[in-house]
DRENPA-3360 file (N, C-alpha, C; in nm, 2 decimals, always signed):
BEGIN
1 = MKKVSKEV = +0.21/-3.38/-2.09/+0.23/-3.26/-2.01/+0.12/-3.25/-1.91 ~ +0.16/-3.21/-1.79/+0.06/-3.20/-1.68/-0.02/-3.08/-1.69 ~ -0.15/-3.09/-1.67/-0.24/-2.98/-1.67/-0.25/-2.90/-1.54 ~ -0.24/-2.77/-1.54/-0.24/-2.69/-1.42/-0.39/-2.65/-1.39 ~ -0.43/-2.67/-1.26/-0.56/-2.64/-1.22/-0.59/-2.49/-1.22 ~ -0.72/-2.46/-1.23/-0.77/-2.32/-1.23/-0.72/-2.25/-1.09 ~ -0.73/-2.33/-0.99/-0.70/-2.28/-0.86/-0.55/-2.24/-0.85 ~ -0.46/-2.32/-0.90/-0.32/-2.29/-0.91/-0.29/-2.16/-0.99;
9 = LSKINFTI = -0.36/-2.16/-1.11/-0.34/-2.04/-1.20/-0.39/-1.91/-1.13 ~ -0.50/-1.92/-1.06/-0.55/-1.81/-0.98/-0.45/-1.76/-0.88 ~ -0.39/-1.85/-0.81/-0.29/-1.81/-0.71/-0.17/-1.75/-0.77 ~ -0.13/-1.80/-0.89/-0.01/-1.74/-0.96/-0.05/-1.60/-1.01 ~ -0.17/-1.59/-1.06/-0.21/-1.45/-1.11/-0.21/-1.35/-1.00 ~ -0.27/-1.39/-0.88/-0.27/-1.29/-0.77/-0.13/-1.26/-0.72 ~ -0.04/-1.36/-0.72/+0.10/-1.34/-0.68/+0.16/-1.24/-0.77 ~ +0.14/-1.26/-0.90/+0.20/-1.17/-1.00/+0.14/-1.03/-0.98;
17 = FISLLVFV = +0.01/-1.02/-0.96/-0.06/-0.89/-0.93/+0.00/-0.82/-0.81 ~ +0.02/-0.89/-0.70/+0.08/-0.83/-0.58/+0.22/-0.79/-0.61 ~ +0.30/-0.87/-0.68/+0.43/-0.84/-0.71/+0.44/-0.71/-0.80 ~ +0.35/-0.70/-0.89/+0.34/-0.58/-0.97/+0.32/-0.45/-0.89 ~ +0.22/-0.46/-0.80/+0.19/-0.35/-0.71/+0.32/-0.31/-0.63 ~ +0.39/-0.41/-0.57/+0.51/-0.38/-0.50/+0.61/-0.31/-0.59 ~ +0.63/-0.36/-0.71/+0.73/-0.31/-0.80/+0.69/-0.16/-0.83 ~ +0.57/-0.13/-0.87/+0.52/+0.00/-0.90/+0.55/+0.10/-0.78;
25 = DYYSKSLA = +0.52/+0.05/-0.66/+0.54/+0.13/-0.54/+0.69/+0.16/-0.53 ~ +0.77/+0.05/-0.53/+0.92/+0.07/-0.52/+0.98/+0.16/-0.62 ~ +0.93/+0.14/-0.75/+0.98/+0.23/-0.85/+0.94/+0.37/-0.83 ~ +0.82/+0.40/-0.79/+0.77/+0.54/-0.77/+0.85/+0.60/-0.66 ~ +0.88/+0.53/-0.55/+0.96/+0.58/-0.44/+1.10/+0.61/-0.49 ~ +1.16/+0.52/-0.57/+1.29/+0.54/-0.62/+1.30/+0.67/-0.71 ~ +1.20/+0.69/-0.79/+1.19/+0.81/-0.87/+1.18/+0.94/-0.78 ~ +1.10/+0.93/-0.68/+1.08/+1.04/-0.59/+1.22/+1.07/-0.52;
33 = LLNLSYGQ = +1.29/+0.97/-0.48/+1.42/+0.99/-0.41/+1.52/+1.05/-0.51 ~ +1.51/+1.02/-0.63/+1.61/+1.07/-0.73/+1.57/+1.21/-0.78 ~ +1.45/+1.25/-0.78/+1.40/+1.37/-0.84/+1.35/+1.48/-0.74 ~ +1.33/+1.45/-0.62/+1.28/+1.54/-0.52/+1.38/+1.57/-0.41 ~ +1.37/+1.69/-0.36/+1.46/+1.73/-0.24/+1.37/+1.72/-0.11 ~ +1.43/+1.67/-0.01/+1.35/+1.65/+0.12/+1.29/+1.78/+0.16 ~ +1.16/+1.77/+0.19/+1.09/+1.89/+0.25/+1.06/+2.00/+0.15 ~ +1.10/+1.99/+0.03/+1.07/+2.09/-0.07/+0.95/+2.06/-0.15;
41 = LKETFFPF = +0.85/+2.15/-0.15/+0.72/+2.13/-0.22/+0.75/+2.15/-0.37 ~ +0.69/+2.06/-0.45/+0.71/+2.08/-0.60/+0.57/+2.06/-0.65 ~ +0.51/+2.16/-0.72/+0.38/+2.16/-0.77/+0.37/+2.07/-0.89 ~ +0.26/+2.01/-0.91/+0.23/+1.92/-1.03/+0.12/+1.98/-1.11 ~ +0.08/+1.91/-1.22/-0.03/+1.95/-1.30/-0.16/+1.89/-1.25 ~ -0.15/+1.80/-1.14/-0.27/+1.75/-1.08/-0.34/+1.85/-0.99 ~ -0.47/+1.86/-0.99/-0.53/+1.97/-0.91/-0.51/+1.96/-0.76 ~ -0.51/+1.84/-0.70/-0.51/+1.82/-0.56/-0.38/+1.76/-0.50;
49 = IDFLLIYN = -0.29/+1.72/-0.59/-0.17/+1.65/-0.55/-0.04/+1.73/-0.59 ~ +0.05/+1.75/-0.50/+0.18/+1.80/-0.52/+0.28/+1.70/-0.48 ~ +0.41/+1.72/-0.51/+0.51/+1.64/-0.46/+0.58/+1.70/-0.34 ~ +0.60/+1.62/-0.23/+0.67/+1.67/-0.11/+0.73/+1.54/-0.05 ~ +0.86/+1.54/-0.06/+0.94/+1.42/-0.01/+0.96/+1.43/+0.14 ~ +0.90/+1.33/+0.21/+0.93/+1.32/+0.36/+0.95/+1.17/+0.39 ~ +0.99/+1.15/+0.51/+1.01/+1.01/+0.56/+0.93/+0.99/+0.69 ~ +0.86/+0.88/+0.69/+0.77/+0.85/+0.80/+0.81/+0.73/+0.87;
57 = SGIAFGML = +0.85/+0.74/+1.00/+0.90/+0.63/+1.07/+0.78/+0.57/+1.15 ~ +0.66/+0.63/+1.14/+0.54/+0.58/+1.21/+0.45/+0.51/+1.12 ~ +0.32/+0.52/+1.15/+0.22/+0.45/+1.07/+0.14/+0.56/+1.00 ~ +0.02/+0.52/+0.95/-0.06/+0.61/+0.87/-0.08/+0.75/+0.93 ~ -0.07/+0.85/+0.84/-0.09/+0.99/+0.87/+0.01/+1.04/+0.97 ~ +0.13/+0.98/+0.98/+0.24/+1.02/+1.06/+0.22/+0.99/+1.21 ~ +0.12/+0.91/+1.25/+0.11/+0.87/+1.39/+0.23/+0.78/+1.43 ~ +0.28/+0.81/+1.55/+0.40/+0.74/+1.60/+0.52/+0.78/+1.53;
65 = DGKSIYVS = +0.52/+0.88/+1.45/+0.64/+0.92/+1.37/+0.74/+0.99/+1.47 ~ +0.86/+0.97/+1.45/+0.96/+1.03/+1.54/+0.99/+0.96/+1.67 ~ +0.92/+0.85/+1.69/+0.95/+0.77/+1.81/+1.08/+0.69/+1.79 ~ +1.11/+0.61/+1.88/+1.24/+0.54/+1.88/+1.25/+0.44/+1.76 ~ +1.37/+0.40/+1.73/+1.39/+0.30/+1.63/+1.32/+0.17/+1.66 ~ +1.31/+0.14/+1.79/+1.24/+0.02/+1.84/+1.09/+0.02/+1.80 ~ +1.03/+0.13/+1.80/+0.89/+0.14/+1.76/+0.88/+0.11/+1.61 ~ +0.97/+0.16/+1.54/+0.97/+0.14/+1.39/+0.99/-0.01/+1.36;
73 = YLLLILTI = +1.08/-0.07/+1.43/+1.10/-0.22/+1.40/+0.98/-0.30/+1.46 ~ +0.92/-0.26/+1.56/+0.80/-0.32/+1.61/+0.69/-0.31/+1.51 ~ +0.68/-0.19/+1.45/+0.58/-0.18/+1.34/+0.61/-0.26/+1.22 ~ +0.74/-0.28/+1.19/+0.78/-0.37/+1.08/+0.74/-0.51/+1.11 ~ +0.76/-0.56/+1.23/+0.72/-0.70/+1.26/+0.57/-0.71/+1.26 ~ +0.50/-0.61/+1.30/+0.35/-0.62/+1.30/+0.30/-0.62/+1.16 ~ +0.36/-0.53/+1.07/+0.31/-0.53/+0.93/+0.35/-0.66/+0.86 ~ +0.46/-0.72/+0.89/+0.50/-0.84/+0.83/+0.40/-0.95/+0.87;
81 = SISIYLVW = +0.36/-0.96/+0.99/+0.26/-1.05/+1.04/+0.13/-1.03/+0.98 ~ +0.08/-0.91/+0.96/-0.04/-0.88/+0.90/-0.04/-0.92/+0.75 ~ +0.07/-0.89/+0.69/+0.09/-0.93/+0.54/+0.08/-1.08/+0.52 ~ +0.15/-1.15/+0.61/+0.14/-1.30/+0.60/+0.00/-1.35/+0.61 ~ -0.08/-1.29/+0.71/-0.22/-1.32/+0.72/-0.30/-1.29/+0.60 ~ -0.27/-1.17/+0.54/-0.34/-1.13/+0.42/-0.32/-1.22/+0.30 ~ -0.19/-1.26/+0.29/-0.16/-1.36/+0.18/-0.24/-1.49/+0.20 ~ -0.24/-1.53/+0.33/-0.32/-1.66/+0.36/-0.47/-1.64/+0.32;
89 = LIYNEENF = -0.52/-1.52/+0.36/-0.66/-1.49/+0.33/-0.68/-1.50/+0.17 ~ -0.59/-1.44/+0.10/-0.61/-1.43/-0.05/-0.61/-1.57/-0.10 ~ -0.52/-1.65/-0.06/-0.51/-1.79/-0.11/-0.62/-1.88/-0.07 ~ -0.69/-1.84/+0.04/-0.81/-1.92/+0.08/-0.94/-1.86/+0.05 ~ -0.94/-1.74/-0.01/-1.07/-1.68/-0.05/-1.11/-1.73/-0.18 ~ -1.24/-1.76/-0.20/-1.29/-1.81/-0.33/-1.35/-1.70/-0.41 ~ -1.39/-1.59/-0.35/-1.45/-1.48/-0.42/-1.35/-1.39/-0.49 ~ -1.35/-1.38/-0.62/-1.25/-1.31/-0.70/-1.25/-1.16/-0.66;
97 = KKKSALSF = -1.36/-1.10/-0.63/-1.36/-0.96/-0.60/-1.29/-0.93/-0.46 ~ -1.32/-1.02/-0.37/-1.26/-1.01/-0.24/-1.11/-1.03/-0.25 ~ -1.07/-1.13/-0.33/-0.93/-1.16/-0.35/-0.86/-1.04/-0.41 ~ -0.92/-0.98/-0.50/-0.86/-0.86/-0.56/-0.84/-0.75/-0.46 ~ -0.94/-0.72/-0.38/-0.93/-0.62/-0.28/-0.82/-0.65/-0.18 ~ -0.82/-0.77/-0.13/-0.71/-0.81/-0.04/-0.58/-0.80/-0.10 ~ -0.57/-0.83/-0.23/-0.44/-0.82/-0.30/-0.39/-0.67/-0.31 ~ -0.48/-0.58/-0.32/-0.44/-0.44/-0.32/-0.38/-0.41/-0.18;
105 = IAGGALGN = -0.45/-0.45/-0.08/-0.40/-0.43/+0.06/-0.26/-0.49/+0.08 ~ -0.25/-0.62/+0.04/-0.12/-0.69/+0.06/-0.01/-0.63/-0.02 ~ -0.04/-0.59/-0.15/+0.06/-0.52/-0.23/+0.11/-0.39/-0.17 ~ +0.02/-0.31/-0.11/+0.06/-0.19/-0.05/+0.14/-0.21/+0.08 ~ +0.09/-0.31/+0.16/+0.16/-0.34/+0.28/+0.30/-0.39/+0.26 ~ +0.32/-0.48/+0.16/+0.45/-0.53/+0.13/+0.54/-0.42/+0.07 ~ +0.48/-0.33/-0.01/+0.56/-0.22/-0.06/+0.62/-0.13/+0.05 ~ +0.53/-0.10/+0.15/+0.58/-0.03/+0.27/+0.68/-0.11/+0.36;
113 = ILDRFNDA = +0.66/-0.24/+0.37/+0.75/-0.32/+0.44/+0.89/-0.32/+0.38 ~ +0.89/-0.33/+0.24/+1.02/-0.33/+0.17/+1.09/-0.20/+0.20 ~ +1.02/-0.09/+0.20/+1.08/+0.05/+0.22/+1.12/+0.06/+0.36 ~ +1.04/+0.02/+0.46/+1.07/+0.03/+0.60/+1.19/-0.06/+0.64 ~ +1.20/-0.17/+0.57/+1.31/-0.27/+0.60/+1.45/-0.21/+0.58 ~ +1.46/-0.12/+0.48/+1.59/-0.07/+0.44/+1.64/+0.03/+0.55 ~ +1.55/+0.12/+0.60/+1.60/+0.22/+0.69/+1.51/+0.26/+0.80 ~ +1.42/+0.17/+0.83/+1.32/+0.19/+0.94/+1.22/+0.31/+0.92;
121 = QVTDFLHL = +1.21/+0.35/+0.80/+1.11/+0.45/+0.77/+1.05/+0.43/+0.63 ~ +0.94/+0.50/+0.60/+0.87/+0.49/+0.47/+0.89/+0.62/+0.40 ~ +0.91/+0.61/+0.27/+0.92/+0.73/+0.19/+0.78/+0.77/+0.14 ~ +0.74/+0.89/+0.17/+0.61/+0.95/+0.13/+0.65/+1.07/+0.04 ~ +0.57/+1.09/-0.07/+0.60/+1.20/-0.16/+0.48/+1.26/-0.23 ~ +0.36/+1.20/-0.21/+0.24/+1.26/-0.27/+0.16/+1.34/-0.17 ~ +0.15/+1.47/-0.19/+0.10/+1.56/-0.09/-0.05/+1.60/-0.13 ~ -0.14/+1.56/-0.06/-0.28/+1.59/-0.08/-0.32/+1.72/-0.02;
129 = KILDFSFF = -0.37/+1.81/-0.10/-0.41/+1.95/-0.05/-0.53/+1.99/-0.13 ~ -0.62/+2.06/-0.06/-0.74/+2.12/-0.13/-0.75/+2.26/-0.08 ~ -0.75/+2.35/-0.17/-0.77/+2.50/-0.13/-0.67/+2.54/-0.02 ~ -0.54/+2.52/-0.04/-0.44/+2.56/+0.05/-0.45/+2.49/+0.19 ~ -0.53/+2.38/+0.20/-0.54/+2.31/+0.32/-0.46/+2.17/+0.29 ~ -0.36/+2.15/+0.37/-0.28/+2.03/+0.36/-0.34/+1.92/+0.44 ~ -0.37/+1.81/+0.37/-0.43/+1.69/+0.44/-0.32/+1.60/+0.49 ~ -0.25/+1.54/+0.40/-0.14/+1.44/+0.44/-0.05/+1.41/+0.32;
137 = VFNLADLF = +0.06/+1.35/+0.35/+0.16/+1.31/+0.25/+0.16/+1.15/+0.25 ~ +0.15/+1.09/+0.14/+0.14/+0.95/+0.13/+0.22/+0.90/+0.01 ~ +0.21/+0.77/-0.01/+0.28/+0.71/-0.13/+0.19/+0.61/-0.20 ~ +0.23/+0.55/-0.31/+0.14/+0.46/-0.38/+0.10/+0.34/-0.30 ~ +0.19/+0.29/-0.21/+0.15/+0.17/-0.13/+0.03/+0.21/-0.04 ~ +0.03/+0.33/+0.02/-0.08/+0.38/+0.10/-0.21/+0.39/+0.01 ~ -0.19/+0.43/-0.11/-0.31/+0.44/-0.20/-0.36/+0.30/-0.23 ~ -0.27/+0.20/-0.25/-0.32/+0.07/-0.28/-0.40/+0.01/-0.16;
145 = ITVGAILI = -0.34/+0.04/-0.04/-0.41/-0.01/+0.09/-0.55/+0.05/+0.10 ~ -0.56/+0.18/+0.07/-0.68/+0.25/+0.08/-0.78/+0.20/-0.02 ~ -0.74/+0.18/-0.15/-0.83/+0.13/-0.25/-0.88/-0.01/-0.21 ~ -0.79/-0.10/-0.16/-0.83/-0.23/-0.11/-0.93/-0.22/+0.00 ~ -0.91/-0.14/+0.10/-1.00/-0.12/+0.21/-1.14/-0.07/+0.16 ~ -1.14/+0.02/+0.07/-1.27/+0.07/+0.02/-1.34/-0.04/-0.05 ~ -1.27/-0.12/-0.13/-1.33/-0.23/-0.20/-1.39/-0.33/-0.11 ~ -1.31/-0.37/+0.00/-1.36/-0.46/+0.10/-1.49/-0.41/+0.16;
153 = IYFEIIYK = -1.49/-0.29/+0.20/-1.61/-0.23/+0.26/-1.73/-0.23/+0.16 ~ -1.70/-0.20/+0.04/-1.80/-0.20/-0.06/-1.86/-0.34/-0.08 ~ -1.77/-0.44/-0.10/-1.82/-0.58/-0.12/-1.88/-0.64/+0.00 ~ -1.84/-0.60/+0.12/-1.90/-0.66/+0.24/-2.03/-0.59/+0.29 ~ -2.04/-0.46/+0.27/-2.15/-0.39/+0.32/-2.25/-0.34/+0.21 ~ -2.20/-0.28/+0.11/-2.29/-0.22/+0.01/-2.33/-0.33/-0.10 ~ -2.24/-0.39/-0.16/-2.26/-0.48/-0.27/-2.33/-0.61/-0.22 ~ -2.29/-0.66/-0.11/-2.34/-0.79/-0.07/-2.49/-0.79/-0.04;
161 = PKNE = -2.55/-0.70/+0.03/-2.70/-0.70/+0.06/-2.78/-0.69/-0.07 ~ -2.73/-0.63/-0.18/-2.80/-0.62/-0.30/-2.81/-0.76/-0.37 ~ -2.71/-0.84/-0.35/-2.71/-0.97/-0.41/-2.79/-1.08/-0.34 ~ -2.82/-1.05/-0.21/-2.89/-1.15/-0.13/-3.04/-1.14/-0.14;
% end
């Protein structure tokens, strides 16, 4: 029987992790679509998060939302290109922590691509609010991208100088 190298196993593990993130995002959006009504706020037991189903044809925080269908498809092509680059970075990165952070970003990006591919918009349903001030509505894919970006910043700026 042929022995599988550590490098191949690592790539398989990160592929599974990214696939899991995409599945969790897709499943959460499906649950939101089944259980929430568009534009109707539904309070949760979480202190800063409510449910609010909306559709975003733009990018983060609703920028470019409501523009033409061509803008949405241009964004789809752009995010697919970025995702391909991210996967390439993951497979060529040797640092486990950086690979993990990039995997969060790739999983989130692919989750939103899958959603946008169906109807040129992304389903958002988590409403962040603090003291009656509404910040934004997002989804788990957006959360994964944010976590990955924070980890990249931490590993590149804060963590790295301490190790040198």
